C-alpha positions in Angstrom: 11.2 -3.6 13.2 11.1 -5.8 10.1 8.8 -3.7 7.8 7.4 -5.8 5.0 7.5 -4.3 1.5 4.4 -4.7 -0.6 4.5 -3.7 -4.3 1.9 -1.1 -5.3 1.3 -2.1 -8.9 -1.1 -3.3 -11.6 0.8 -4.0 -14.9 0.8 -7.8 -15.3 4.4 -8.0 -16.8 5.7 -5.8 -14.0 3.9 -7.9 -11.4 5.6 -11.1 -12.8 9.0 -9.4 -12.4 8.5 -7.8 -8.9 6.6 -10.6 -7.2 9.7 -12.8 -7.7 11.9 -10.4 -5.7 12.8 -11.6 -2.2 12.1 -8.2 -0.6 8.5 -8.1 -2.0 6.2 -9.8 0.5 2.9 -8.9 -1.0 1.0 -6.7 -3.4 -1.5 -3.9 -3.3 -3.4 -2.3 -6.2 -6.4 0.0 -6.7 -8.9 0.8 -9.4 -6.8 3.8 -10.6 -3.7 1.7 -11.1 -5.7 -1.0 -12.8 -7.2 1.5 -15.2 -3.8 2.8 -16.0 -2.6 -0.7 -16.7 -5.4 -1.1 -19.3 -7.7 -3.4 -17.3 -11.1 -3.7 -18.9 -12.8 -6.4 -16.8 -12.1 -6.0 -13.1 -12.8 -9.6 -12.1 -10.8 -11.4 -14.8 -7.9 -8.9 -14.4 -7.8 -9.4 -10.6 -7.8 -13.2 -11.1 -4.8 -12.9 -13.5 -3.0 -10.9 -10.8 -3.8 -13.5 -8.1 -2.6 -16.3 -10.4 0.8 -14.6 -10.7 1.1 -13.9 -7.0 0.6 -17.5 -5.8 0.2 -17.3 -2.0 1.5 -13.8 -1.3 -1.1 -11.4 0.1 -2.9 -9.3 -2.5 -5.2 -6.3 -1.6 -8.0 -5.8 -4.1 -10.3 -2.8 -3.7 -14.1 -2.3 -3.8 -15.2 0.6 -5.9 -18.8 1.1 -4.6 -19.8 4.0 -2.5 -22.7 2.8 -0.4 -23.1 0.1 2.3 -25.2 -2.4 0.2 -23.0 -2.3 -2.9 -19.8 -2.3 -1.0 -21.0 -5.4 0.8 -21.9 -7.2 -2.4 -18.5 -6.4 -4.0 -16.5 -7.3 -0.9 -18.2 -10.7 -0.5 -17.5 -11.5 -4.2 -13.8 -10.3 -4.1 -13.2 -12.4 -0.9 -14.1 -15.6 -2.8 -11.4 -15.0 -5.5 -8.5 -16.4 -3.4 -7.3 -17.3 0.1 -4.6 -14.7 -0.1 -7.0 -11.8 -0.8 -7.4 -8.8 1.4 -10.5 -6.9 0.6 -9.7 -3.2 0.4 -12.5 -0.9 1.7 -12.3 2.8 2.3 -12.5 4.2 5.9 -15.1 6.6 4.6 -17.1 6.9 1.3 -16.8 9.8 -1.1 -19.3 11.8 0.9 -17.2 11.5 4.0 -19.4 9.0 5.7 -17.5 6.6 8.0 -17.8 3.0 6.8 -17.9 1.5 10.3 -20.9 -0.7 9.7 -19.4 -2.5 6.7 -16.0 -2.8 8.4 -17.5 -4.4 11.5 -19.7 -6.7 9.5 -16.9 -8.0 7.1 -14.5 -8.3 10.0 -16.9 -10.4 12.0 -17.3 -12.8 9.1 -13.5 -13.4 9.2 -12.9 -11.5 5.9 -9.3 -10.2 5.7 -9.5 -6.4 5.3 -7.2 -3.6 4.1 -8.9 -0.4 5.3 -7.6 2.3 3.0 -7.5 6.1 2.6 -6.8 6.6 6.3 -5.1 9.8 7.3 -5.4 10.2 11.1 -5.0 8.3 14.3 -8.6 9.3 15.1 -9.8 7.2 12.2 -7.5 4.3 13.4 -9.1 4.6 16.8 -12.6 4.4 15.3 -11.7 1.3 13.3 -10.1 -0.5 16.3 -13.3 0.1 18.4 -15.3 -2.0 15.9 -13.1 -5.0 15.1 -12.4 -8.3 16.8 -8.9 -9.6 17.8 -8.8 -12.5 15.4 -9.6 -11.6 11.7 -6.7 -9.9 9.9 -6.8 -6.2 9.3 -4.4 -3.8 7.6 -4.9 -0.1 8.2 -3.4 1.9 5.3 -2.3 5.4 6.3 -1.6 7.7 3.4 1.7 9.4 4.4 2.7 10.9 1.0 -0.6 12.5 0.2 -0.8 14.0 3.7 2.8 15.4 3.1 1.7 16.8 -0.2 -0.7 19.1 1.6 1.9 20.3 4.1 0.8 18.0 6.9 3.2 15.8 8.9 1.9 12.2 8.8 4.5 10.9 11.4 2.5 11.8 14.6 -0.5 10.0 13.1 1.6 6.8 12.6 3.1 7.0 16.1 -0.4 7.2 17.7 -1.9 4.6 15.4 0.9 2.1 16.0 0.5 2.6 19.8 -3.3 2.1 19.6 -2.9 -1.0 17.5 -0.4 -2.7 19.8 -3.2 -4.5 21.7 -4.3 -6.2 18.5 -2.0 -9.0 17.2 -4.2 -9.2 14.1 -3.8 -5.6 13.0 -1.0 -4.2 10.8 -0.3 -0.5 10.2 0.7 0.2 6.6 2.6 3.3 5.3 0.9 4.1 2.0 1.6 6.6 -0.8 5.3 6.5 -0.8 7.1 9.5 -2.3 10.8 8.5 -2.0 13.0 5.5 -0.9 13.8 7.2 2.4 10.2 6.7 3.4 11.0 3.0 3.8 13.6 3.8 6.5 11.1 6.2 8.2 8.4 3.4 8.2 10.9 1.0 9.7 12.0 3.5 12.4 8.4 4.1 13.4 7.6 0.4 13.6 5.1 0.2 10.6 4.3 -3.4 9.8 4.1 -2.9 6.0 5.0 -0.2 3.4 3.5 -0.2 -0.1 6.1 0.8 -2.7 5.9 1.4 -6.5 8.3 -0.6 -8.7 10.7 2.3 -9.4 11.2 3.0 -5.7 11.7 -0.7 -4.9 14.6 -0.7 -7.4 16.1 2.3 -5.5 15.7 0.6 -2.1 17.7 -2.4 -3.5 20.6 0.1 -4.1 20.7 1.3 -0.5 24.2 1.5 1.0 26.1 3.8 -1.5 28.5 6.3 0.2 28.1 10.1 -0.3 31.5 10.1 -2.2 30.1 7.4 -4.6 26.9 9.5 -5.1 29.0 12.6 -5.8 31.0 10.8 -8.5 27.9 9.2 -10.1 26.1 12.6 -10.2 29.0 14.5 -11.8 29.5 11.6 -14.3 25.9 11.9 -15.3 26.2 15.6 -15.9 29.3 15.0 -18.1 27.7 12.3 -20.1 24.6 14.4 -20.8 26.7 17.4 -21.8 28.8 15.3 -24.2 25.7 13.7 -25.8 24.2 17.2 -26.3 27.5 18.4 -27.7 27.4 21.5 -25.5 30.1 24.1 -26.1 30.9 27.3 -24.1 
């Protein structure tokens, strides 16, 4: 399986650097990342991102919590570029399934990235509502599930199996914790994985032998002890 790498990022200078990389096939962001990057105006900042990314897919998220306001935001975001995927949560902050808005936007041929998904049950609910033409990404948050002691892998296995009937649906491994997650996502047959910049750089270094890693690790310890002028 050729798993596409999307960069999970919001800093404009970083986007300029990483979007040029051959292994980066698209970009995802969210309101938290944009806030961290110092964005003040969501629309103008998003448009700056889109300008840098040319035609690579970019997922931009709504930040409303109810059907009406999500719809207004989603319709506006969709007009910002042909490469835009509108990111909508699978449920709102009160835990209410956002099926109505997912179905409506999908039926209007709006490309969707359905985010904050954790279970195959949620994937199943989404698939029951969508058509087989409009593009849909289902983002399953592996790292955050793992942080709570839950194994996300069975949820991916089931979700990928359920989505097989849909040529327009891609399953995305979200909330990466380490470079090895990329290999896990590939083995499972995930279509996409979103990766922060620091981990993309580590993935580019794949292929080192264990002996090489031992030497590099010991060298680093020696260098640090010399810099600190440690004595025993």
